[in-house]
C-alpha positions in Angstrom: -19.7 -18.7 -6.8 -15.9 -18.7 -6.7 -15.6 -16.8 -3.4 -17.8 -19.3 -1.6 -15.9 -22.2 -3.1 -12.6 -20.6 -2.0 -13.9 -20.0 1.5 -15.2 -23.5 1.8 -12.0 -25.0 0.5 -10.0 -22.9 3.0 -12.2 -23.8 5.9 -12.1 -27.5 5.1 -8.3 -27.4 4.6 -7.5 -25.5 7.7 -10.0 -27.4 9.8 -8.3 -30.6 8.8 -4.8 -29.2 9.4 -5.7 -27.9 12.8 -7.6 -31.1 13.8 -4.7 -33.3 12.8 -2.1 -31.0 14.3 -0.5 -30.5 10.9 0.2 -26.8 11.4 2.9 -27.8 13.9 4.5 -30.0 11.3 4.2 -27.3 8.7 5.7 -24.8 11.1 8.6 -27.2 11.8 9.3 -27.4 8.1 8.8 -23.7 7.4 11.7 -21.4 6.7 12.4 -19.0 9.6 15.2 -16.8 8.2 14.5 -13.2 7.2 12.8 -11.4 5.5 9.3 -11.6 6.9 7.5 -12.3 3.7 7.3 -15.2 1.3 10.3 -14.7 -1.0 10.9 -18.3 -2.1 11.0 -19.2 -5.8 7.5 -18.5 -7.0 7.4 -21.8 -8.9 8.1 -23.7 -5.7 6.6 -21.7 -2.8 7.4 -22.9 0.7 5.8 -22.1 4.0 7.5 -19.6 6.3 7.3 -19.2 10.0 7.8 -15.8 11.9 7.9 -16.2 15.6 8.5 -13.8 18.5 7.7 -13.7 22.2 5.4 -16.7 22.0 3.4 -15.6 19.0 3.8 -17.6 15.7 2.7 -16.6 12.3 2.7 -19.3 9.6 2.4 -18.2 6.0 1.4 -21.1 3.8 1.2 -20.4 0.1 -1.2 -22.4 -2.2 -0.4 -23.0 -5.8 -0.4 -20.1 -8.1 -3.7 -19.4 -9.9 -4.6 -17.1 -12.8 -4.7 -14.0 -10.6 -1.7 -14.9 -8.4 -1.2 -16.7 -5.2 -3.5 -17.4 -2.3 -1.7 -17.5 1.1 -3.1 -19.1 4.2 -2.0 -17.2 7.3 -2.2 -18.9 10.7 -1.5 -16.9 13.8 -1.0 -18.9 17.0 -0.3 -18.4 20.7 -0.4 -20.8 23.6 -3.8 -20.9 25.2 -5.6 -19.2 22.4 -7.5 -20.6 19.4 -5.5 -20.1 16.2 -6.6 -17.3 13.8 -6.8 -18.4 10.2 -7.3 -16.2 7.1 -6.7 -16.4 3.4 -5.0 -13.6 1.4 -4.7 -13.0 -2.3 -1.4 -11.7 -3.6 -0.1 -11.2 -7.1 3.5 -11.8 -6.1 4.8 -13.5 -2.9 7.2 -10.5 -2.4 4.0 -8.4 -2.0 3.1 -10.1 1.2 1.8 -10.8 3.6 4.6 -9.0 5.4 4.6 -9.8 9.1 5.9 -7.9 12.1 5.2 -8.8 15.8 5.0 -6.5 18.8 2.7 -5.3 21.6 -0.1 -2.7 21.0 0.2 -1.8 24.7 3.0 -2.5 27.2 0.4 -4.1 29.4 -0.8 -6.7 26.8 -0.4 -10.3 27.9 0.2 -11.4 24.3 2.0 -9.7 21.4 0.0 -8.9 18.2 0.8 -9.6 14.6 0.7 -6.9 11.9 -0.1 -8.4 8.5 0.5 -6.2 5.5 -0.3 -6.9 1.9 0.8 -4.6 -0.9 -1.7 -4.5 -3.8 1.0 -3.3 -6.3 0.7 -0.3 -8.6 2.5 3.0 -8.8 1.0 4.7 -5.7 -1.2 2.1 -3.9 -1.8 0.3 -1.6 -0.9 -1.4 1.6 -3.7 -3.2 3.4 -2.9 -3.3 7.2 -4.5 -5.8 9.5 -3.7 -6.4 13.2 -4.3 -9.8 14.7 -4.5 -9.4 18.5 -5.8 -11.3 21.5 -9.2 -10.1 22.8 -11.7 -11.8 25.1 -9.6 -15.0 25.1 -9.2 -15.3 21.4 -7.2 -14.0 18.5 -9.2 -11.4 16.4 -8.4 -9.4 13.3 -8.8 -5.6 13.3 -8.7 -3.8 10.0 -6.4 -0.7 10.4 -7.0 0.5 6.9 -5.7 0.8 3.3 -2.9 3.2 2.8 -0.7 4.7 0.0 2.7 3.2 -0.5 4.6 0.2 0.6 4.5 -1.4 4.1 6.5 -0.1 7.0 9.4 -2.3 8.0 8.7 -2.8 11.7 5.9 -3.0 14.2 4.7 0.4 15.5 6.4 1.8 18.6 5.3 4.1 21.4 6.1 7.6 20.1 4.5 9.8 22.8 5.3 7.8 25.9 1.8 6.7 26.9 2.5 3.0 26.6 0.5 2.5 23.4 2.0 1.7 20.0 1.5 4.5 17.6 1.0 4.0 13.9 2.7 6.9 12.1 1.1 7.2 8.6 0.3 10.0 6.1 -3.1 11.6 5.5 -3.7 10.2 2.0 -6.8 12.4 1.6 -4.5 15.3 0.6 -3.1 13.4 -2.4 -4.1 14.9 -5.8 -6.3 17.6 -4.1 -4.2 20.7 -4.4 -1.4 19.4 -6.6 -0.4 16.3 -8.5 0.7 13.2 -6.6 4.3 14.2 -6.8 3.5 17.7 -5.7 1.2 16.8 -2.8 2.2 17.0 0.8 0.3 14.6 3.2 0.3 15.6 6.9 1.4 13.1 9.5 -1.3 11.0 10.9 -1.1 8.9 14.1 -3.4 6.0 14.9 -3.8 3.8 18.0 -5.5 0.4 18.1 -7.1 0.0 21.6 -10.0 -2.2 22.8 -10.5 -3.5 19.3 -10.9 0.0 17.7 -8.8 2.2 15.5 -8.6 5.8 16.8 -7.0 8.8 15.2 -4.9 10.4 17.9 -3.0 13.0 15.8 -4.2 15.9 17.8 -2.6 14.7 21.1 0.1 16.9 22.6 2.7 14.1 22.5 3.0 14.4 18.7 3.4 18.2 18.7 7.2 18.2 18.0 6.7 15.9 15.0 3.9 18.1 13.7 6.0 21.2 14.1 8.9 19.6 12.2 6.6 18.7 9.3 5.1 22.2 9.3 8.5 23.8 9.1 9.4 21.8 6.0 5.9 22.4 4.4 6.1 26.1 5.0 9.5 26.3 3.3 8.1 24.4 0.3 5.0 26.6 0.2 7.2 29.7 0.0 9.2 28.4 -3.0 7.9 30.5 -5.8 9.8 28.5 -8.4 7.6 25.5 -7.6 4.4 25.7 -9.6 2.9 22.9 -7.3 3.6 24.7 -4.1 -0.1 24.8 -3.2 0.2 21.1 -2.1 2.7 22.2 0.6 0.7 25.3 1.5 -2.4 23.2 2.1 -0.5 20.7 4.3 1.1 23.5 6.3 -2.2 25.1 7.1 -3.7 21.7 8.0 -1.0 20.9 10.5 -1.1 24.4 12.0 -4.8 24.0 12.4 -4.1 20.8 14.4 -1.8 23.0 16.6 -4.5 25.7 17.0 -3.2 28.3 14.6 -5.4 28.0 11.6 -6.2 31.7 10.9 -2.5 32.7 11.3 -1.4 29.9 9.0 -3.8 30.9 6.3 -2.5 34.5 6.4 1.1 33.1 6.2 0.5 31.1 3.0 -1.7 33.7 1.2 1.1 35.6 -0.5 2.6 32.4 -1.8 -0.5 30.7 -3.3 -0.2 29.8 -7.0 -3.4 31.3 -8.4 -3.0 30.2 -12.0 -6.0 28.6 -13.8 -4.3 25.3 -14.0 -3.6 25.0 -10.2 -6.0 22.3 -9.0 -8.7 22.9 -6.5 -11.1 20.4 -5.0 -14.8 20.4 -5.8 -17.0 21.2 -2.8 -20.4 19.8 -2.0 -23.6 21.3 -0.6 -24.7 18.0 1.0 -22.9 15.5 3.2 -21.3 13.1 0.8 -17.9 11.3 0.7 -15.0 13.2 -0.7 -15.2 12.8 -4.5 -18.7 11.4 -4.4 -20.9 14.6 -4.5 -24.1 14.5 -6.7 -23.5 16.6 -9.8 -26.2 19.2 -9.0 -24.8 19.8 -5.5 -21.2 20.6 -6.5 -19.4 23.8 -5.4 -16.8 25.1 -7.8 -14.2 27.1 -5.9 -12.3 30.0 -7.5 -10.0 30.8 -4.5 -7.5 28.5 -2.8 -8.4 29.8 0.7 -12.1 29.0 0.3 -11.4 25.6 -1.1 -8.9 24.8 1.6 -11.2 25.9 4.4 -14.0 23.7 3.0 -11.6 20.7 2.6 -10.1 21.1 6.2 -13.7 21.2 7.6 -14.7 18.1 5.7 -11.5 16.2 6.9 -11.9 17.3 10.5 -8.9 19.6 10.8 -11.1 22.6 11.7 -14.6 22.7 13.2 
């Protein structure tokens, strides 16, 4: 039971460190220069301390094992019980990456965003927020996303006092084009009251949506691009967010690549996760418009 053994070892070790006050001495010896991840020589990993506005994040790497490093992460703030977690990472440069900021301008304490990159050509960054709630530091899993970690803590983009995570809707990848040909619409998330909410439809993001739609529309109309359907799908999705689904569908219709090798998603007659439809319930689409309407319904862009 390796996971149980690891958890027990971590609990005992961190319990001892906290009880003896050794995290303070580790923090005193930790490197505090940038960047925000463990970039020390991997044969001699050293702890690193990231500190801002009264919040401290101590990254303490354990010895390298067969599958990479284990990193103990301790998040601390005065008056709150420290939060401790263990993260697996193949390379120390893959994280955890740390940035600190406030989720809301009214927060008494800043929060820490921890990001670990799994490696690979297209995937994935695991994003966790450690924030103060009900008198203690708690972890909130924001999600797992394509690509590398953002450089900085999210900022308030729409002026409502809440930090906005600007991401891409990875559900569009590979659906109407290859990865390289796919266009993923912007996606905006808030973390409030311990919950992650998709707030992409709010009016405050309209200008950013319109800017993306203009670029996607131009790419959709490029008849020299055999993978233009990826851009067409993303354009219609964003216009649907803006209340113009029918008009957008009419706009892209003349530009759709209708060749047999242009990919289309497989629909499902029952409620099942995307890509998880029972074989006898599959719907094979022959037209881009039908496939896109089904896909946008399943992903919440249209009702």
